[in-house]
ZAMARGU-4260 file (C-alpha; in steps of 0.2 Angstrom, whole numbers, plus 5000, padded with zeros to 4 digits):
<rodrens>
0) 5871/5356/4351 | 5870/5372/4342 | 5870/5372/4323 | 5886/5381/4322 | 5896/5369/4333
5) 5888/5354/4323 | 5897/5361/4307 | 5913/5351/4304 | 5929/5361/4305 | 5937/5364/4288
10) 5955/5370/4285 | 5965/5375/4270 | 5983/5368/4271 | 5990/5385/4277 | 5977/5385/4291
15) 5980/5367/4296 | 5999/5371/4297 | 5995/5386/4308 | 5984/5376/4320 | 5995/5361/4321
20) 6012/5370/4322 | 6019/5360/4307 | 6024/5368/4291 | 6015/5366/4274 | 6030/5357/4267
25) 6030/5345/4282 | 6011/5341/4280 | 6014/5337/4261 | 6029/5326/4266 | 6018/5317/4279
30) 6005/5314/4265 | 6018/5307/4253 | 6024/5295/4267 | 6006/5289/4270 | 6006/5296/4288
35) 5992/5309/4284 | 5976/5305/4274 | 5974/5314/4258 | 5962/5330/4259 | 5945/5331/4252
40) 5945/5339/4235 | 5933/5353/4232 | 5935/5360/4214 | 5952/5367/4214 | 5954/5367/4233
45) 5960/5354/4245 | 5950/5354/4261 | 5957/5346/4278 | 5947/5342/4293 | 5948/5340/4312
50) 5954/5322/4309 | 5969/5328/4300 | 5973/5341/4314 | 5972/5327/4327 | 5983/5316/4316
55) 5996/5329/4315 | 5996/5332/4334 | 5998/5313/4336 | 6013/5312/4325 | 6021/5327/4334
60) 6018/5318/4351 | 6026/5302/4345 | 6041/5312/4338 | 6043/5320/4355 | 6043/5303/4362
65) 6058/5298/4351 | 6049/5287/4338 | 6055/5288/4320 | 6043/5292/4306 | 6044/5273/4300
70) 6039/5267/4317 | 6025/5280/4318 | 6018/5274/4302 | 6017/5256/4309 | 6008/5263/4325
75) 5996/5273/4315 | 5992/5259/4303 | 5988/5249/4318 | 5977/5262/4325 | 5968/5264/4308
80) 5965/5245/4308 | 5957/5246/4325 | 5971/5239/4335 | 5973/5254/4346 | 5987/5265/4352
85) 5982/5267/4371 | 5992/5252/4377 | 6008/5257/4367 | 6008/5275/4372 | 6005/5269/4390
90) 6021/5257/4388 | 6031/5272/4381 | 6025/5283/4395 | 6030/5270/4408 | 6048/5268/4400
95) 6051/5286/4398 | 6045/5291/4415 | 6057/5294/4430 | 6067/5279/4435 | 6071/5287/4452
100) 6061/5295/4466 | 6073/5309/4467 | 6066/5326/4463 | 6075/5340/4453 | 6080/5356/4461
105) 6086/5373/4456 | 6102/5382/4461 | 6108/5400/4458 | 6125/5403/4451 | 6130/5412/4467
110) 6125/5396/4477 | 6134/5385/4465 | 6150/5395/4467 | 6148/5395/4486 | 6146/5376/4487
115) 6162/5374/4477 | 6174/5385/4487 | 6168/5402/4481 | 6179/5404/4466 | 6169/5404/4449
120) 6175/5391/4437 | 6167/5393/4420 | 6176/5377/4413 | 6168/5367/4427 | 6151/5374/4424
125) 6152/5371/4405 | 6157/5353/4408 | 6143/5350/4421 | 6131/5357/4408 | 6138/5346/4395
130) 6136/5331/4406 | 6119/5335/4411 | 6123/5338/4430 | 6117/5355/4427 | 6104/5361/4415
135) 6102/5379/4409 | 6085/5387/4412 | 6079/5398/4396 | 6080/5416/4401 | 6091/5413/4416
140) 6106/5405/4408 | 6118/5415/4419 | 6108/5416/4435 | 6100/5399/4439 | 6102/5381/4434
145) 6091/5366/4435 | 6099/5351/4445 | 6091/5335/4439 | 6100/5325/4452 | 6104/5335/4468
150) 6112/5319/4475 | 6125/5318/4461 | 6129/5337/4464 | 6131/5334/4482 | 6143/5320/4479
155) 6153/5332/4468 | 6153/5345/4482 | 6159/5332/4495 | 6173/5326/4484 | 6179/5344/4480
160) 6179/5348/4498 | 6190/5333/4501 | 6203/5340/4489 | 6198/5332/4472 | 6200/5344/4458
165) 6184/5347/4448 | 6192/5341/4432 | 6196/5325/4440 | 6178/5323/4446 | 6171/5326/4429
170) 6183/5314/4421 | 6178/5301/4434 | 6160/5304/4430 | 6162/5302/4411 | 6171/5285/4414
175) 6158/5280/4427 | 6144/5284/4415 | 6151/5273/4402 | 6152/5258/4413 | 6134/5261/4421
180) 6127/5263/4403 | 6135/5246/4399 | 6127/5238/4414 | 6110/5246/4410 | 6112/5240/4392
185) 6115/5222/4398 | 6100/5222/4410 | 6089/5228/4396 | 6095/5214/4384 | 6093/5201/4398
190) 6075/5206/4403 | 6070/5208/4384 | 6076/5191/4380 | 6068/5182/4395 | 6053/5193/4400
195) 6048/5206/4387 | 6051/5196/4371 | 6033/5188/4372 | 6025/5205/4373 | 6034/5211/4357
200) 6030/5197/4345 | 6018/5209/4336 | 6024/5225/4328 | 6017/5236/4335 | 6012/5225/4350
205) 5993/5223/4353 | 5985/5235/4366 | 5984/5221/4379 | 6002/5215/4377 | 6008/5233/4378
210) 5998/5236/4394 | 6005/5220/4402 | 6022/5225/4397 | 6020/5242/4405 | 6014/5233/4421
215) 6030/5222/4420 | 6041/5238/4418 | 6033/5245/4434 | 6038/5228/4443 | 6055/5227/4437
220) 6060/5245/4437 | 6068/5245/4455 | 6077/5228/4452 | 6091/5235/4442 | 6096/5248/4455
225) 6094/5236/4469 | 6105/5224/4460 | 6118/5237/4457 | 6117/5244/4475 | 6120/5226/4482
230) 6134/5222/4470 | 6143/5239/4472 | 6142/5237/4491 | 6150/5219/4490 | 6164/5225/4478
235) 6168/5240/4488 | 6169/5230/4504 | 6181/5217/4496 | 6191/5230/4486 | 6192/5243/4499
240) 6199/5230/4512 | 6212/5224/4499 | 6216/5242/4494 | 6219/5247/4513 | 6230/5231/4516
245) 6241/5236/4501 | 6243/5254/4507 | 6247/5249/4525 | 6259/5236/4520 | 6278/5239/4524
250) 6282/5239/4506 | 6269/5253/4502 | 6258/5253/4487 | 6266/5247/4471 | 6272/5260/4458
255) 6260/5264/4444 | 6265/5258/4427 | 6250/5264/4418 | 6256/5282/4415 | 6258/5288/4398
260) 6276/5290/4391 | 6283/5299/4376 | 6289/5287/4362 | 6298/5294/4347 | 6289/5291/4331
265) 6295/5295/4313 | 6288/5311/4306 | 6283/5302/4290 | 6273/5289/4300 | 6264/5303/4309
270) 6259/5311/4293 | 6253/5295/4286 | 6242/5292/4301 | 6235/5309/4300 | 6231/5308/4282
275) 6222/5291/4286 | 6212/5296/4302 | 6214/5314/4305 | 6225/5324/4318 | 6213/5321/4332
280) 6214/5302/4331 | 6233/5299/4329 | 6236/5294/4347 | 6221/5282/4347 | 6226/5274/4330
285) 6244/5271/4336 | 6238/5264/4352 | 6226/5252/4344 | 6238/5247/4330 | 6251/5243/4344
290) 6239/5233/4354 | 6234/5223/4339 | 6252/5219/4335 | 6256/5214/4352 | 6241/5203/4353
295) 6245/5195/4336 | 6263/5191/4342 | 6256/5184/4358 | 6244/5173/4349 | 6258/5167/4337
300) 6270/5163/4352 | 6256/5153/4360 | 6252/5144/4344 | 6270/5140/4341 | 6273/5134/4359
305) 6258/5123/4357 | 6263/5114/4341 | 6281/5112/4349 | 6274/5104/4364 | 6277/5085/4365
310) 6258/5083/4370 | 6253/5089/4353 | 6252/5074/4341
</rodrens>
């Protein structure tokens, strides 16, 4: 090793900021929070070393992974006491990795318009980007898009070719996404309670517990999708058969009674609600208040009937 390479690197705070990508203000804030060791004092100067630079890069990596500064401090404290971060970061990488074998693709704007009938629809593209069905590529925003799930885009193409308006497709996707996220949340709660709780007894988990949990994530990863696939197939078979029987019956399908209908509301009431929740939330507030009153009256009626019943002593 040459004498020059053996010399320990030293940085002023401005140099440390330049090499790490953090600002001077951020570095000082990390020091105040205990995330970054204090520099060595030499006369009137503060001197930082490679360990400070490595710590700043570590913090940046954990922030990119979605950790809060409070969680990062816990992890770094564990690292400093010799408990290690390797297993934890491996667990994070396993959870944040792809949950599907599907590979993203690219599509040009011309190809996109052609697949949806050849007529450009700026509103539909904007909604697709908002939903994450399309992602803009920096520098090529108007020419090319990334498609995280080509299968999802292909479904939209087929539905549109079958006559479903694009606005209905995006509306259906929003509704479906809420329901699927609820299913995913319940699966995570279920597996956390019955499987992962034992690995998370320590905060942060030990290196070995985190490594075992990462292995368990790999084992359980396909189970959620397999279960949903099986249950969706079962539900579709039952409901599609029932749906077909209804539509083929001599009486025809029942009339829909879930359509919105105008109801006159006094202007003073509308103004009062607007002042309370804002103009955008008036309809939701009136709906919720009405449902609450209906439920209350239903409960009152059931209670009264129960007490008037001869079986109640």
